[in-house]
N, C-alpha and C positions, 0 to 999 in steps of 0.2 A: 714428465720426469726430466727436468732440466739438469744439465751437468752439475754434479756435486751438490744438489739439494738433497739432503739425506732424509730418508723416510722413516727411520726407525724411532725417532723420539716423538716427534709430532704425531705420530703414526697411530693414528686415531682409528683403527679399523674396527668394523662397526657391527652392531648387534642385529640379529635377524628380525625381520618383521613377523610378528606372531598373529596379527589380526588383519592383514591386508586382504582385500577381496580378490577373487580370482582374476578379475580384469587387469589389475595392476601387477599381479604376481607372475603372469605368463611370460616365459622366455623360451624361445624355440630352439631345440636341439634335434630337429627332425632329420637333418642330414648328417653325414659323417665328415663334414669339413674340418672339424677339430682334429681329426686323425692325420691331416696332411701337414701339420706343423712340424718343422725341422728343429732338432735339438743340436746345439753347438756346445761342446765341452772344452773350452779354452784352457781351463786349469789342468786338464789332462795333457793338452799340448805342451804346456809349460813343464809339466812333470816328466813327460816321456820323450821329449825331442831335444835335439841339440839346438844351438842358438840360430844357426842358419835356417833350419826348418821352422823354428819358432817365429823368426822374422817373416818368413814367407807366408805362414798361416795368419799371423796377426795383422799383416799388411792388408788383408782382405777386409779388415774392420778398422779403418783409419782413425775415426773419432775415439773409439775405445783404446786403440793402441797408443795414440798420442797422450791421452789422459792417464792411462796406466803407467806409461814410461815417465812422463814429466811431473805428474801430480801424485800418483799413488805410490810408486816406488821411489820417486824423487831422484831419478838417475841423471836428469839433464833436461834440456829444452826439447819441446815437442818437435821442433824443426829437425832435430838430429835423427829422427826415426823413420820418416816417410820418404825413404830413398831406396832405389833398387838394391843397393848393397851398402850396409851400414859400415861406418868407419871402424877402425881397430879399437878406438877408445870406447865407442858405443858398444861394440861387441864385448869388450872386457867388462863394462858395467853390467850388462845383462848376464854375462856368464857368472860374475861374482854374486849377483843377486840370486840366480837360479841355483847355484851350488852352495849357497849359505846353509849351514847345518840346521838352523832354526827354520828357515824357509822350507827346506826339504821335509822337516818334521811336520810342519803345518800342511803342506801339500799331501803328504802321506795320510794324515788324519782326514783330510777332505775326501781322499779316495776311499778310505774305509767307511766313512759315514754316508757317502753319496756314490757308491759304486754303481747304483742304478737310480736314475732320476726320472724314470718313465711315469711313475705315479704323479709327481709334481707337474711334469710336462702335460699329462692328460688333463689334470684339474685346471691348470692355467689355460690350456687351449680351449677347454669347454667354456670357461668364463669369457674368453675373448670371442668365442663363437656366439654366445648368448648376447654379448654386446652388439655384434654385427646384426643379429636377428632383430634386436630391439630398435636399432637406429638406422639400419640399412647402410652402415659404414663398414669398411673393410680394413682390418689391420694388415697393411699391404705386404709386409715382409714375410709373414707366416713363419717367423723364426723366433726361437727362445734360446738365449745363451746363458751359460754359466762361466764364471771366471774367478780368479783369485785376486782380491782387492787390497791385500795387506791391511785389512780391517779399516778400510777407508770408505767403503760403499756397500750398501745392501742391494738396492734395486735402482737401476738407471736405464735410460734409453739412449743408446748411441747407435749411429748408423741405421736408424729405423728398426733396431732390434732391442728387445727387452733383455737386459743383462742382470744376472743375479750373482752377487758376490757370496759364494758359498761359505767362505770363512766366517761370515757374519751369522751363520746358522749352525755352528758346531755344537751348540748346547751349553747351558750354564754349568754343567758338571764336567765339561772338558778340561783336562789339565792345562791345555794351552790357554783357554779362555780365562781360567782362574789366575794364571800367571801374568796376564796382561796388566800393566800399571793402571790403577784406578784414576790417575790424573788424565789418562788418555781416554779410557772407557770406564765411566763410573759404574758402580755395582748395579744400579737400577737398569742400565743398558745391558750389562752382561747377563742379568737374570732373564732377559727377553730374547737372547740370541739363540732362539729355538726354531728348529725346522718346521714346527707346526704352524708358524706364522708366514711361511714362504708364499703360499698361494694367495692369501689375503693381502700381504704386502704388495705383491705384483699387481693385483687388480686395483687396489687402492691407488697406487701410484699412477697406473694407467688412466683411471677415471679422473684423477686430479689434473692430469695433463690434457686429456682429450675431451673431457666433459666438465670443465671448471664451472662452478655455480656461484659466481660473484654476485652478491646482492647489495653490498654496501660495507662501510667501515665501522659502523656502530656495533655494539655487542650483540644485539638481537640478530642483525644481518649476518654476523659471523656464525652464530649458532645455526641459523637456518641454512646457510651455505653449506656447512659441513653436514647438516642433517640430510640434505638432498643427496650428497655423496653416499651417506650411510644407507639411504634407501636404495640407491643404485647397487650398492654392494650386495644387498639381499637378492636383487634380480639376477645378477650375473653369477653369484655364488650361493644358490639357495640351499645347498647341502652342507655348507661349511659351518662348523661350530660357531655359535654366536660370539663367544668370548674371544675366539681367534680373530674374527673380523675386526674386533675392536682393539686387538693386542692386549687383551686382559686375560687373567685367569678366571676361573669360576667364582672365586671369592671376591675378586674385584668387581665383577659384573653384579654379583649379589649386593655388594655395598651400594652401588648406584641405584639399584632397584629399590632397596630398602630406605634410601635417604633422598628420594626424589623430591618429596615435599620440603625437606630441609634445604636442599640446594636451591629450589625455586624461591623459597621465602628469603633466603640470604640475598639473592639477586634483587628482590623487591626492596628489602630493607636497606640495602646499600645503593639503591637507585642506579643500578648498572644497566638496565635493559636498553636504554637509548644512549648510553655513554659512548663517546667517540674517541676518547683518549685511550689508545691501545695499552699503554703502560698501566692503566688502572684495572684492566681485566685480562691481560695476557696469560695470567696463571691458570685460567680456565682452559687454555688450549696448549700450553707448553709441555714439553717433555719433562720428566722428573720422577722421583720416587713416589710422590703423592701430589695432590693439589693443595697449594698453599691456602691456609685459613680453614681447611676442612679436616685437619688431623692426619697423622701418619697412617691411619687405617684406610684412608681414601686412596683410590687410584689416581693416576695423573690424567690430565686433559678431560675432566668430567664435563666440560662445556660441549665437547663433541658428542658425548653420549646424550646430553640433554637436548641438543639440536636434533638428534635422531628421534627422540621421543616426541618432540613437537611435530615433526614431519610425519611420524607414524600415526599420530592422532588425526592429522589432516588427511592422510591417505585413506584411513579407515572410515572417515566421516563423509568423504566427498565422492567416492567411486569414480575418480578421474583416471585417465590413462597416463602412462609415463610421460609423454610429451606435454600434456597439460600440466602435470605436476611441476616439471622442470621449467616450463614457460611462465609459471606464476611468479611474479616479482613483487607483489604486494605483501610486505612482511606482516602487516596487520591481519590480512586475510589468512595467511599461513598460520598465524598464532591463534586465530579466533576459535579454533576447535580444540585447543589444548586443555587438558585437565590432568592435574597431578594424580598419581596413584598412591 
């Protein structure tokens, strides 16, 4: 989760494996380590405290604080903020931002919608604990944070802490969300600003950062790279709804399942499988209201879903464990077991 690489459009979160064998599906939650995760609510700090208290608390998270101040609320340079005592001009900028009537309205709605974040904390913590169990790695900070991003960020990692911009999850029916200008946030993004995607957004971003699966730059390699991340999503979030993992609704997921043969035939007919010019196939992975050339009924980024299907078939056919699956770099071998449904 690199600074300001947004996860909501590309955000391909991914369908559950239905036919994986027990060897590959196991992920251990035998201890209660997930219960030790700390939750930090910075949007409450912003809402409830004066500027001096706000500065004191935010200074504990310098990467987030600098980006929040200089890039999110665009109040000034990041150098103005990490000082023991902020200047009068910086104090005034923060005060004007905090006391703005629209900002207060948004912060209040966040408090109403997320007065209790314990469910999401538990599900995210369990996902991270399963990751630790699978790979023997530790998410060292054991902290999950929420904050107000002014509609600039959904999930990021700053200061070795996963931060969730709760304003990005107020819901498509929120009056505030509906009033946001479409030039800044297109309707297809607003429609997915739903809290049901929080858990899968966090784990997808985490896996993309900590377990990237680069296989190459051609179309097939891109499919399979994302397919492996999809498979990992199933292991760390086995109980999450399939469509949520993929950032789809049920209708969109059904479209993919019913049109799999058509999608594959299109790829073959247009000789895309080994294409290396990203501009010729990027629409298979891009954010949008639908996937170009597949009609307005199609969901976006169907290439990510198809990559998942290819890996799903490989997993169910080979009985390999997770590390063997991830270590396999031969794209022809990964493709060899695939059959359209």
